[in-house]
N, C-alpha and C positions, 0 to 999 in steps of 0.2 A: 601906583604902587606896581610893584613888580607881580607878574603873571606866578601863579602856582603853581608849581611843579608836584605833577599827580599821577598816576597811575589810572583814576579813576576816568569817567566818563562825563566830561564837564558840562555837557549839554544837559544831562540828567541834574548833575550838582545844582546847575542855575537855576532851572524849573522849582529843584524842590525848595530852594535859598528862597525865588521869590515869592511863593505858595508860603512860605514859615513868617515871611514879614508882612505879606498883606493878612495874614491871619490873625496879627499883633492890632490892626487896626479895630477887628471886630471887639476882640477883648476889652482894647482900649475905652472903645464905645462902650462896654459893659460896666466898667468901672468909674464910670465920667460922665456918661450922658445923661438929660433927664430920664429919669425911669430907668436906669440902672439895666440891668438884667430881668427886672418886670415886667417892662415895657416888650411890647412886638415892634419894631421896625420895619417889618413886611406885613399888618394889619394895614389894608389899605382905606381905613375908614379914618385912621388916624395919622399916618406916614407921611411925610413928606415928598417928592424925588431923589432929592438928595441924602433924606436919612435911610431912604430905600436901597440908591444905590451901594451907600456904606456897606449896609450888610450885605446886597446882591455880590459885589465882587467878592466877599468873602467867601463865597458858596464853591467857588473853586478851591479853595483851600484843602478840605479834608477827601476829598475823593482824588482829587492830585496825589496826596500826601500817601494814602494806603495805595494805590495805583503803582506809585514809585517801592512801596514799602516791596510789591510784589516783584516788581523789576528787580531791585538791590536783592531779592531773595534766590532770585535767578542767576546773577550774575556773583552772587558769593556761594553761589553752589558749583557754577560754573572753573572755579579754581581748586573745589573740594575732590579726592579723588574717589569718594562712593558719594551717594544719594544719603547712606545712613548717618553719614556726617553731618550734613546738608541739615536731615529732619532732624538732629540731636539739636543742633543747634535753636531749629526754628522754631520746635518745642519748647526748652527751656528759658530762650529769650523772649517768648510768646507769653511762659508763664512768668515771668519778672514783668513784663510790663504792665498785665493785667493787676498783679500786687501793685507797682509801681502805682498806679493808676486807684485802686482803691484807697492809697495813705497818700503819699506824697503830692500827686494830685489833687486827690479830692481836697485836702488841706490847703495847697497853693489856691484855690478858689474860693472857701468857703473861712478859713482860718478859725476852725472848730474846733477846740482840741480832743473834743469828744467824738468825733468824725460820725455827727450824727447823720448827716445827710449825705448817701450813697448815691454819686453820680457815675454813670456807667457812659463816657464817651469815647473820642476819637483814640487814646492811647488802649483803652480798655477792648474797643473793635480789634485793633492791629492787633493785639495780642491774642486773644481766643482766633483770630483767623489764622495766625500765624502756627500756632496748635493743631490748627485742623489742615493748615498745607501741609503740614510735615508728615500726617499720611497720606496727603493728597498728591505730591510729587511722585510716591509711586505709579501713578497712573500713567498708559500711554499718551504721549503732548496731544495728539488729533481729540482722544475722549475726556481729558484737562479742559483744553479749549471750548470744546461743547460742554462740560457742565458750567463754565464759567456762562459761556454766554445764556445758557439756558437758564441762570440765578439770575442774570442781569436782563433779562427780556422779557424773563419767565415770573418772576416774584411779585408783580404789581396785582396778581390774578388770586393772592392770598390777601389781596388786601382789604377783602371782606370778612376775613375770619377775626374778630377780635375779643377779648374776654375781660373781664372785671372780677375784680377781686382778687384777693393772693393765696389763692388753692396754689399748689405744685402746679397745676396744669396753664394756671393762667400765667405763673412766674416762668415759665417756660415759654410760652408764647409769646411773652415781652420781650424775653433775650433773646429769641429767633426774629421775631418782626413786628410786632408791633410797641413803636412809641408810649410808652407809660411812667406817669408821672403820678404818687401820691404818699400820702402818707400812713406809715406802719408802726407798729408796737404801740399802738392805742396813743399816740401823738406824743411818742417818745422819738421816733424818726422816720427819717423821709428816702424815699427811694425814686430817684431818676434815671430811667433806662433810657437815654436819649438813643444809643449807636445800638439797636438791634441789629445782631452780628450775621444774618443772612445774605442781605446785599452786599454788605463792604465786602464778603468770603467771593461774591462772583465778583467783583471789581478787584479784589487783590489777582484772584485765578489770573485773571484777562492783564493784569501785569504782570505777574509771573510768567505767562505767555509774550508777552510781548519784551521782556527780559530777549529772547531770541534773536532781533532784529541789532542787537548790540554786542553781539559775542563777538570774540578776536577774530578776526578778519573777515565781517560780512562788510559786502560791496556797500560804499554807501552809498549809491547813487538808486540801490536797489532800497537801501532804509529809506532815505528821504521821499522815493515813489510813494512807498506805500504809507510816509506820514502823511503826506498829501491827501490820498486816496481819503485813509481812516478819516483823518481829521474832516474833511468834508464831507466824506458822508455821515458822519456822527449829529452836525450842523446841521444838516438837509434833512436826517430824519428827525430829529430834534424839535423843527420846524412843521415839520408836518402831521406829526403824531401830536403836536400841542396846535395847530390846525384845526384837525380835524375834532381832538378834543373827547375824543372817544374811549382811549388806553394809555397807560403810561404813566400815571399820575393819579396821587390821589384827591387831588385838589383840585378842578376842573379850570379856568380862567372864563371869565365874564366879561363882555362889553362893562366899562365902566362911561363915568357923565364927561368925562373927557379921552381924549387920543392918550394923552400922554400917562392916564389912569388906564387904560385898558393896553398899552405895551406893560403898563406895571404886572397887570394881573396877567401877563401871555407869560412872561417870567420869573411869576412865583411861584416856580415849582415845590415841589415838597422834599424836604431834607430829611424828616425821621418818622420812617426809614426813606433813604434816597431812592427816589422813583428812576425809573426807564429816562425821563424826561430831562431830571434833574441830573443824573449821569451823563447824557449823551450834549446837553446842555455844557458840564465841564468840561469833560474828557475829550471832546471834538477842538475847542480852541487852545490845549494843552496839549496836544499833538500837532497843530498846527506850530505852535512858538518853537517845539522841538525842532519840524522843519526847517524853524526858520532862524535859530539861533545855532546851527550847528557848526557852523565855521567862525561865528561872530567872538571877537575879543578884543575888549574894551575895560573900561575903569566900573563899569555897572557890572557888568558879567562876571569880573574878579570878586568884587562886592557881595553878591548875588551867591559864588561858589562858597563863600567863607560860612552863611547861614546854612547852604546846602550839607555842608559837609559835618557839621555839627548841630545836626537838627531837634534829636533828643534831648541834647544840652543847652539847646536854645529854650525848646519848648519851657522847660521845668522855669529858667531863670526868669523868664518873660510872663509868668502868669504870676508868678512873687512879688516880684518888681512894679508890673500894672496894679496888682491889689493894694502895696504900700502905695503906692501914690495914690490910688484911692480915696484913701485912708485919711492921706492928707487935704486932699479936697475936699473931705466932707468935713475938715476943720477948718480951711477957708469958708465955707459958707456957714458957717458956723454953725453946724452938726455936730453929732456923736460919731466921731469914729469907730464906735464900736460896734453901731447900725450897719458894718461891713464886716463883721466879724456873724456869718449867716450859719445861724442855728436853724431847727426846727420855726420856732416860735418867729423869728426873724421874717423866714421865707413865706410863714402865712400870714404875717402880717400885714406885708406890701408896703412899707412906712414908704419909702424910697421911690415910688408911682411917679409920685409929683416933684421929686429933688434929682438935682444935677444942673451941669453947665449945658451951654451950648456945646452944638456939634461942632464946632471950629476948634473948641479945647480939646475934644478927644481925638482929632489929628493929629495936634501940638502933643501930645502926650504918647500919641503913633511915633510921632519923628523921635520924640528926646531919649524915649523905650531904645528906638533903634543904633541911635547913636552912643548911649551907654553902654548897650550891650554887641555891638561891633567888638571894639578892640579885643574885650574877654574871649569872645568865642572864635575871635582870629589866634588867639595864642593859646585855647584849647585844639583846635584842629592840628596849628604846629607843634602841640604834644601828642597829641594821636601819632600825625605822620611821623615823628623822631621815635615813637612809643611801639611800633606795630607789632611787637613780642607779646605787648602784652594782651593775653587774650580779653582779661575783663572789661578792655577798652570798647570791644564790639559788643559791648551791652550795653555801652550808655552812650 
């Protein structure tokens, strides 16, 4: 395949594309593997090493995606004549993403036309963080960097603050920092706030500041030196914090009955919300990947670039496709395909907890989805590249 010509920074697109591809594995598992999304693949009492790894490897996706969203915002802003233009774009696109999360994306997860299950996930988090970042970009660069570091390194101090119920202050806290999943409206609705925005805001701010290394004319050797230092530093700090087991994660690790499961416990960090340990564990290797991929060009990188340049388009399509394949899978199992129309009652029943395919089927579904979506995404990428004058494409 011929290389794709663009003024975009290819290493960032390659990393973004890679995490988008890996992300589809987790969603393929959600809609095919035994237990579907009702079973916890990170539960050390019931998981297997292969199942745990299948879930763990996808942990890299959300923090890298949010971090690079901040980087892209910085690079987008560097092409604008004023910060006010960037602020306007960030606020309007963030508002658009929140709307899409609660409608198009929510429907893709549930196929419930009534949208009775309100799920706040990564698109919502990116949206609300962009809206806040629209105001924060006016801060001096050093102050903004300090704020990002303060949030990422300090938000675990808030772990002990917990709320219950649906009072206004409780709801506000769920959106800010506490994972929450509960039935509302006397059983007629369900609220799932999986991505409280505060820790993700810190990650996006750091990603925005990180964009400085990719400014036009920035010395490549200096950038690679910083990528190496920051990547190794993050991994070492993760290992240290996790080893001392005092701070940095809501869920401490414990020695298990075997070395294998002790290792699993060590790496079983908290995603909801993303702990400091989780963030270091995922962003450290990401920075080293950027260091290593800087000047590499081959067929693999060209394929990843395609997905990395149309991530939102790919994200929406892959959710709908995987959900539809999951319904076909239920028919093959002799079950009612409507069990994957995830209403409040079906979530509460947990009927699918002991039903599903072996894990290898999830991998087969994953590969099938990537093969189907690649040519579609490539066509759309080419369309975007040839129609840069269409302002609305920047929102898709």
